[in-house]
A tleap script that builds the chain and sets N, CA, C and O, in Angstrom:
source leaprc.protein.ff14SB
mol = sequence {
  NMET TYR VAL GLY GLY ILE PRO TYR PHE TYR
  TYR SER GLY MET PHE TYR ARG SER TYR ASN
  ASN ASN GLN TYR GLU VAL ILE ARG PRO PRO
  ILE GLY ALA VAL VAL THR GLU LEU PRO ALA
  ASP ALA GLN GLY VAL ILE VAL ASP GLY GLU
  GLU TYR PHE LEU SER TYR GLY THR TYR TYR
  ARG ALA TYR VAL ASN GLU ASN HIE GLN LEU
  VAL TYR GLU VAL VAL GLY GLU CGLN
}
set mol.1.N position { 0.995 -1.253 -0.112 }
set mol.1.CA position { 0.133 -0.196 -0.324 }
set mol.1.C position { 1.066 1.165 0.130 }
set mol.1.O position { 2.055 1.179 0.864 }
set mol.2.N position { 0.600 1.959 -0.357 }
set mol.2.CA position { 1.194 3.738 -0.395 }
set mol.2.C position { 0.419 4.619 0.268 }
set mol.2.O position { -0.744 4.548 -0.129 }
set mol.3.N position { 0.639 5.670 1.380 }
set mol.3.CA position { 0.485 6.240 2.024 }
set mol.3.C position { 1.130 7.737 1.774 }
set mol.3.O position { 2.207 7.808 2.366 }
set mol.4.N position { 0.858 8.735 1.203 }
set mol.4.CA position { 1.616 9.891 0.774 }
set mol.4.C position { 2.587 9.455 0.097 }
set mol.4.O position { 3.720 9.783 0.449 }
set mol.5.N position { 2.404 8.609 -1.043 }
set mol.5.CA position { 3.444 8.340 -1.693 }
set mol.5.C position { 4.423 7.194 -1.181 }
set mol.5.O position { 5.225 6.581 -1.886 }
set mol.6.N position { 4.318 7.112 -0.533 }
set mol.6.CA position { 5.304 6.313 0.287 }
set mol.6.C position { 5.075 4.661 0.703 }
set mol.6.O position { 4.109 4.463 1.440 }
set mol.7.N position { 5.796 3.582 0.339 }
set mol.7.CA position { 5.794 2.657 0.174 }
set mol.7.C position { 5.562 1.835 1.362 }
set mol.7.O position { 6.447 1.965 2.208 }
set mol.8.N position { 4.514 0.933 1.695 }
set mol.8.CA position { 4.240 0.556 3.191 }
set mol.8.C position { 3.773 -1.135 2.991 }
set mol.8.O position { 3.067 -1.516 2.058 }
set mol.9.N position { 4.256 -1.925 3.932 }
set mol.9.CA position { 3.784 -2.947 3.711 }
set mol.9.C position { 2.462 -3.286 4.932 }
set mol.9.O position { 2.339 -2.355 5.728 }
set mol.10.N position { 1.511 -4.447 5.161 }
set mol.10.CA position { 0.678 -4.689 6.001 }
set mol.10.C position { 0.502 -5.832 6.316 }
set mol.10.O position { -0.312 -6.243 5.490 }
set mol.11.N position { 0.843 -6.961 7.268 }
set mol.11.CA position { 0.213 -8.302 7.495 }
set mol.11.C position { 0.222 -8.264 8.883 }
set mol.11.O position { 1.029 -7.664 9.593 }
set mol.12.N position { -1.181 -9.268 9.389 }
set mol.12.CA position { -1.459 -9.630 10.263 }
set mol.12.C position { -0.757 -8.414 11.931 }
set mol.12.O position { 0.037 -8.654 12.841 }
set mol.13.N position { -1.744 -6.963 11.497 }
set mol.13.CA position { -2.021 -6.177 12.435 }
set mol.13.C position { -0.573 -5.701 12.617 }
set mol.13.O position { -0.328 -5.311 13.758 }
set mol.14.N position { 0.464 -5.648 11.717 }
set mol.14.CA position { 1.850 -4.918 11.953 }
set mol.14.C position { 1.919 -4.263 10.200 }
set mol.14.O position { 1.438 -4.659 9.138 }
set mol.15.N position { 2.742 -3.137 10.582 }
set mol.15.CA position { 3.044 -2.343 9.481 }
set mol.15.C position { 4.342 -2.681 9.583 }
set mol.15.O position { 4.777 -3.093 10.658 }
set mol.16.N position { 5.314 -2.530 8.242 }
set mol.16.CA position { 6.240 -2.298 8.018 }
set mol.16.C position { 6.772 -1.133 6.856 }
set mol.16.O position { 6.041 -0.432 6.155 }
set mol.17.N position { 8.546 -1.157 6.885 }
set mol.17.CA position { 8.420 -0.239 5.814 }
set mol.17.C position { 9.879 -0.719 5.493 }
set mol.17.O position { 10.642 -1.075 6.391 }
set mol.18.N position { 10.258 -0.711 4.050 }
set mol.18.CA position { 11.656 -1.355 3.260 }
set mol.18.C position { 12.212 -0.451 3.687 }
set mol.18.O position { 11.747 0.662 3.929 }
set mol.19.N position { 13.619 -0.953 3.874 }
set mol.19.CA position { 14.739 -0.302 4.054 }
set mol.19.C position { 16.255 -0.797 3.428 }
set mol.19.O position { 16.288 -1.891 2.865 }
set mol.20.N position { 17.113 -0.242 3.496 }
set mol.20.CA position { 18.638 -0.704 3.277 }
set mol.20.C position { 18.578 -1.883 2.057 }
set mol.20.O position { 19.535 -2.654 1.980 }
set mol.21.N position { 17.607 -2.001 1.237 }
set mol.21.CA position { 18.163 -3.243 0.746 }
set mol.21.C position { 17.475 -4.465 0.886 }
set mol.21.O position { 18.048 -5.547 0.760 }
set mol.22.N position { 16.230 -4.345 1.151 }
set mol.22.CA position { 15.551 -5.689 0.952 }
set mol.22.C position { 15.786 -5.898 2.765 }
set mol.22.O position { 16.435 -6.801 3.291 }
set mol.23.N position { 15.166 -4.952 3.359 }
set mol.23.CA position { 15.386 -5.398 4.902 }
set mol.23.C position { 14.118 -4.439 5.520 }
set mol.23.O position { 13.857 -3.338 5.037 }
set mol.24.N position { 13.461 -4.963 6.532 }
set mol.24.CA position { 12.307 -4.376 6.927 }
set mol.24.C position { 12.300 -4.286 8.270 }
set mol.24.O position { 12.915 -4.993 9.068 }
set mol.25.N position { 11.328 -3.074 8.555 }
set mol.25.CA position { 11.414 -2.816 10.117 }
set mol.25.C position { 9.921 -2.675 10.152 }
set mol.25.O position { 9.207 -2.207 9.265 }
set mol.26.N position { 9.514 -3.222 11.482 }
set mol.26.CA position { 8.172 -2.418 12.215 }
set mol.26.C position { 8.241 -1.051 12.617 }
set mol.26.O position { 9.106 -0.546 13.332 }
set mol.27.N position { 6.824 -0.254 11.867 }
set mol.27.CA position { 6.747 0.536 12.197 }
set mol.27.C position { 5.344 1.313 13.025 }
set mol.27.O position { 4.372 0.563 13.119 }
set mol.28.N position { 5.195 2.499 13.524 }
set mol.28.CA position { 4.144 2.392 13.909 }
set mol.28.C position { 2.635 2.846 12.490 }
set mol.28.O position { 2.868 3.486 11.464 }
set mol.29.N position { 1.658 2.461 12.764 }
set mol.29.CA position { 0.665 2.527 11.468 }
set mol.29.C position { 1.040 4.100 10.738 }
set mol.29.O position { 1.054 5.154 11.374 }
set mol.30.N position { 1.276 3.990 9.540 }
set mol.30.CA position { 1.037 5.577 9.301 }
set mol.30.C position { -0.368 6.078 9.433 }
set mol.30.O position { -1.327 5.307 9.467 }
set mol.31.N position { -0.475 7.393 9.507 }
set mol.31.CA position { -2.177 7.862 9.138 }
set mol.31.C position { -2.371 8.273 8.081 }
set mol.31.O position { -1.766 9.005 7.298 }
set mol.32.N position { -3.648 7.534 8.100 }
set mol.32.CA position { -4.082 7.293 6.483 }
set mol.32.C position { -4.318 6.154 5.721 }
set mol.32.O position { -5.046 6.010 4.739 }
set mol.33.N position { -3.492 5.243 6.398 }
set mol.33.CA position { -3.494 3.615 5.704 }
set mol.33.C position { -4.574 3.326 5.889 }
set mol.33.O position { -5.129 3.760 6.898 }
set mol.34.N position { -5.369 2.368 4.852 }
set mol.34.CA position { -6.332 1.876 4.740 }
set mol.34.C position { -6.127 0.325 4.543 }
set mol.34.O position { -5.474 -0.200 3.641 }
set mol.35.N position { -6.929 -0.417 5.736 }
set mol.35.CA position { -6.587 -2.029 5.908 }
set mol.35.C position { -7.993 -2.495 5.786 }
set mol.35.O position { -8.977 -1.768 5.915 }
set mol.36.N position { -8.009 -3.948 5.490 }
set mol.36.CA position { -9.196 -4.743 4.762 }
set mol.36.C position { -10.020 -5.135 6.614 }
set mol.36.O position { -11.213 -5.148 6.918 }
set mol.37.N position { -8.920 -5.371 7.398 }
set mol.37.CA position { -9.096 -6.210 8.770 }
set mol.37.C position { -8.187 -5.569 9.662 }
set mol.37.O position { -6.980 -5.352 9.553 }
set mol.38.N position { -9.039 -5.300 10.606 }
set mol.38.CA position { -8.249 -4.933 11.903 }
set mol.38.C position { -7.281 -6.055 12.585 }
set mol.38.O position { -7.380 -7.280 12.519 }
set mol.39.N position { -6.301 -5.244 13.269 }
set mol.39.CA position { -5.268 -6.588 14.356 }
set mol.39.C position { -6.066 -7.098 15.396 }
set mol.39.O position { -6.857 -6.500 16.125 }
set mol.40.N position { -5.828 -7.995 15.371 }
set mol.40.CA position { -6.934 -9.222 16.095 }
set mol.40.C position { -7.205 -8.743 17.459 }
set mol.40.O position { -8.239 -9.133 18.001 }
set mol.41.N position { -6.279 -7.814 18.190 }
set mol.41.CA position { -6.697 -7.016 19.420 }
set mol.41.C position { -7.369 -6.398 19.801 }
set mol.41.O position { -7.835 -6.300 20.936 }
set mol.42.N position { -7.636 -5.564 18.394 }
set mol.42.CA position { -8.415 -4.387 18.226 }
set mol.42.C position { -9.766 -4.405 18.883 }
set mol.42.O position { -10.490 -5.384 18.702 }
set mol.43.N position { -10.235 -3.224 19.766 }
set mol.43.CA position { -11.105 -3.708 20.930 }
set mol.43.C position { -12.064 -2.119 20.127 }
set mol.43.O position { -11.321 -1.449 19.410 }
set mol.44.N position { -13.425 -1.631 20.233 }
set mol.44.CA position { -14.167 -1.032 19.790 }
set mol.44.C position { -14.233 0.243 21.317 }
set mol.44.O position { -14.156 -0.010 22.519 }
set mol.45.N position { -14.372 1.350 20.734 }
set mol.45.CA position { -14.189 2.669 21.927 }
set mol.45.C position { -15.215 3.631 21.017 }
set mol.45.O position { -15.612 3.241 19.919 }
set mol.46.N position { -15.514 4.626 21.448 }
set mol.46.CA position { -16.698 5.622 21.913 }
set mol.46.C position { -15.807 7.125 21.840 }
set mol.46.O position { -15.442 7.619 22.907 }
set mol.47.N position { -15.565 7.637 20.873 }
set mol.47.CA position { -14.488 9.111 21.568 }
set mol.47.C position { -16.059 10.144 20.850 }
set mol.47.O position { -17.001 9.756 20.159 }
set mol.48.N position { -15.785 11.279 21.316 }
set mol.48.CA position { -17.261 12.178 20.962 }
set mol.48.C position { -18.252 11.487 20.340 }
set mol.48.O position { -18.858 12.129 19.482 }
set mol.49.N position { -18.606 10.322 20.530 }
set mol.49.CA position { -19.999 9.774 20.392 }
set mol.49.C position { -19.767 9.097 18.644 }
set mol.49.O position { -20.691 8.828 17.876 }
set mol.50.N position { -18.290 8.944 18.358 }
set mol.50.CA position { -18.338 8.078 16.950 }
set mol.50.C position { -17.210 6.993 17.770 }
set mol.50.O position { -16.386 7.217 18.656 }
set mol.51.N position { -17.531 5.927 17.150 }
set mol.51.CA position { -16.836 4.730 17.054 }
set mol.51.C position { -15.796 4.277 16.529 }
set mol.51.O position { -15.918 3.601 15.508 }
set mol.52.N position { -14.604 4.503 17.037 }
set mol.52.CA position { -13.272 3.863 16.207 }
set mol.52.C position { -12.725 2.512 17.315 }
set mol.52.O position { -13.111 2.313 18.466 }
set mol.53.N position { -11.892 1.855 16.656 }
set mol.53.CA position { -11.435 0.606 17.131 }
set mol.53.C position { -9.824 1.077 17.605 }
set mol.53.O position { -9.113 1.739 16.849 }
set mol.54.N position { -9.410 0.659 18.874 }
set mol.54.CA position { -8.387 1.092 19.389 }
set mol.54.C position { -7.358 -0.540 19.528 }
set mol.54.O position { -7.745 -1.632 19.943 }
set mol.55.N position { -5.919 -0.124 18.984 }
set mol.55.CA position { -5.411 -0.951 18.900 }
set mol.55.C position { -3.924 -0.790 19.432 }
set mol.55.O position { -3.435 0.200 18.888 }
set mol.56.N position { -2.860 -1.513 20.454 }
set mol.56.CA position { -1.927 -0.648 20.272 }
set mol.56.C position { -1.460 0.860 20.525 }
set mol.56.O position { -0.297 1.261 20.567 }
set mol.57.N position { -2.091 1.261 20.611 }
set mol.57.CA position { -2.300 2.860 20.819 }
set mol.57.C position { -2.798 3.895 19.538 }
set mol.57.O position { -2.982 5.112 19.565 }
set mol.58.N position { -2.960 2.796 18.266 }
set mol.58.CA position { -3.688 3.073 17.112 }
set mol.58.C position { -5.252 3.292 17.072 }
set mol.58.O position { -6.133 2.501 17.407 }
set mol.59.N position { -5.371 4.653 16.542 }
set mol.59.CA position { -7.390 4.938 16.021 }
set mol.59.C position { -7.218 4.292 15.091 }
set mol.59.O position { -6.082 4.158 14.637 }
set mol.60.N position { -8.390 3.650 14.485 }
set mol.60.CA position { -9.215 2.959 13.153 }
set mol.60.C position { -10.259 3.648 13.316 }
set mol.60.O position { -10.586 4.021 14.442 }
set mol.61.N position { -11.100 3.996 12.026 }
set mol.61.CA position { -11.940 4.440 11.611 }
set mol.61.C position { -13.149 3.686 10.528 }
set mol.61.O position { -13.320 4.113 9.386 }
set mol.62.N position { -13.919 2.528 11.089 }
set mol.62.CA position { -14.526 1.619 9.721 }
set mol.62.C position { -15.375 2.682 8.784 }
set mol.62.O position { -16.089 3.659 9.008 }
set mol.63.N position { -15.014 2.124 7.867 }
set mol.63.CA position { -16.085 2.801 6.917 }
set mol.63.C position { -16.543 2.055 5.470 }
set mol.63.O position { -15.939 1.000 5.274 }
set mol.64.N position { -17.527 2.443 4.414 }
set mol.64.CA position { -17.474 1.380 3.486 }
set mol.64.C position { -16.863 2.263 2.488 }
set mol.64.O position { -16.995 3.487 2.526 }
set mol.65.N position { -16.078 1.528 1.446 }
set mol.65.CA position { -15.284 2.663 0.335 }
set mol.65.C position { -15.690 2.328 -1.119 }
set mol.65.O position { -16.190 1.275 -1.514 }
set mol.66.N position { -15.456 3.152 -1.657 }
set mol.66.CA position { -16.223 3.099 -3.321 }
set mol.66.C position { -16.809 1.386 -3.462 }
set mol.66.O position { -17.872 1.306 -4.077 }
set mol.67.N position { -16.398 0.443 -3.109 }
set mol.67.CA position { -16.095 -0.616 -3.730 }
set mol.67.C position { -17.590 -1.661 -2.844 }
set mol.67.O position { -17.938 -2.837 -2.953 }
set mol.68.N position { -17.992 -0.767 -2.207 }
set mol.68.CA position { -18.755 -1.920 -1.305 }
set mol.68.C position { -18.217 -2.357 -0.174 }
set mol.68.O position { -19.023 -2.838 0.622 }
set mol.69.N position { -16.851 -2.330 0.209 }
set mol.69.CA position { -16.181 -2.934 1.410 }
set mol.69.C position { -16.111 -2.554 2.384 }
set mol.69.O position { -16.000 -1.329 2.421 }
set mol.70.N position { -16.123 -3.174 3.540 }
set mol.70.CA position { -15.798 -2.740 4.623 }
set mol.70.C position { -14.246 -2.629 5.078 }
set mol.70.O position { -13.508 -3.606 5.200 }
set mol.71.N position { -13.839 -1.181 5.328 }
set mol.71.CA position { -12.563 -1.281 5.293 }
set mol.71.C position { -11.912 -0.054 6.497 }
set mol.71.O position { -12.714 0.851 6.729 }
set mol.72.N position { -10.606 0.030 7.224 }
set mol.72.CA position { -10.530 0.175 8.403 }
set mol.72.C position { -9.361 1.140 8.144 }
set mol.72.O position { -8.303 0.589 7.839 }
set mol.73.N position { -9.364 3.053 8.241 }
set mol.73.CA position { -8.387 3.830 8.138 }
set mol.73.C position { -7.636 4.333 9.106 }
set mol.73.O position { -8.276 4.993 9.924 }
set mol.74.N position { -6.384 4.239 9.313 }
set mol.74.CA position { -5.708 4.373 10.708 }
set mol.74.C position { -6.111 6.139 10.729 }
set mol.74.O position { -5.845 6.845 9.756 }
set mol.75.N position { -6.628 6.564 11.700 }
set mol.75.CA position { -7.001 8.049 12.015 }
set mol.75.C position { -5.973 9.035 13.180 }
set mol.75.O position { -5.684 10.229 13.089 }
set mol.76.N position { -5.662 8.243 14.030 }
set mol.76.CA position { -4.706 9.071 15.161 }
set mol.76.C position { -3.905 7.453 16.171 }
set mol.76.O position { -3.926 6.252 15.903 }
set mol.77.N position { -3.444 8.042 17.047 }
set mol.77.CA position { -2.996 7.595 17.985 }
set mol.77.C position { -2.886 8.439 19.380 }
set mol.77.O position { -2.898 9.652 19.588 }
set mol.78.N position { -2.759 7.148 20.383 }
set mol.78.CA position { -3.423 7.934 21.890 }
set mol.78.C position { -2.065 8.825 22.151 }
set mol.78.O position { -1.999 9.582 23.120 }
savepdb mol mol.pdb
quit
């Protein structure tokens, strides 16, 4: 996936970034990243009357995209 023109990888709730010729590092989820499934530990929380999902200090917002698919966008951090 690309966020702000930068390539990222997502697998099993973790975000990765490539560096130094095919090595990868685990990173904080980039704001604006959209994934099709939440991390396994994500829990629903209500903030200002809106439902979000919280996982390891990262907030996700659910919405239905243009393909009518439920997706989750990274919208903030604790």
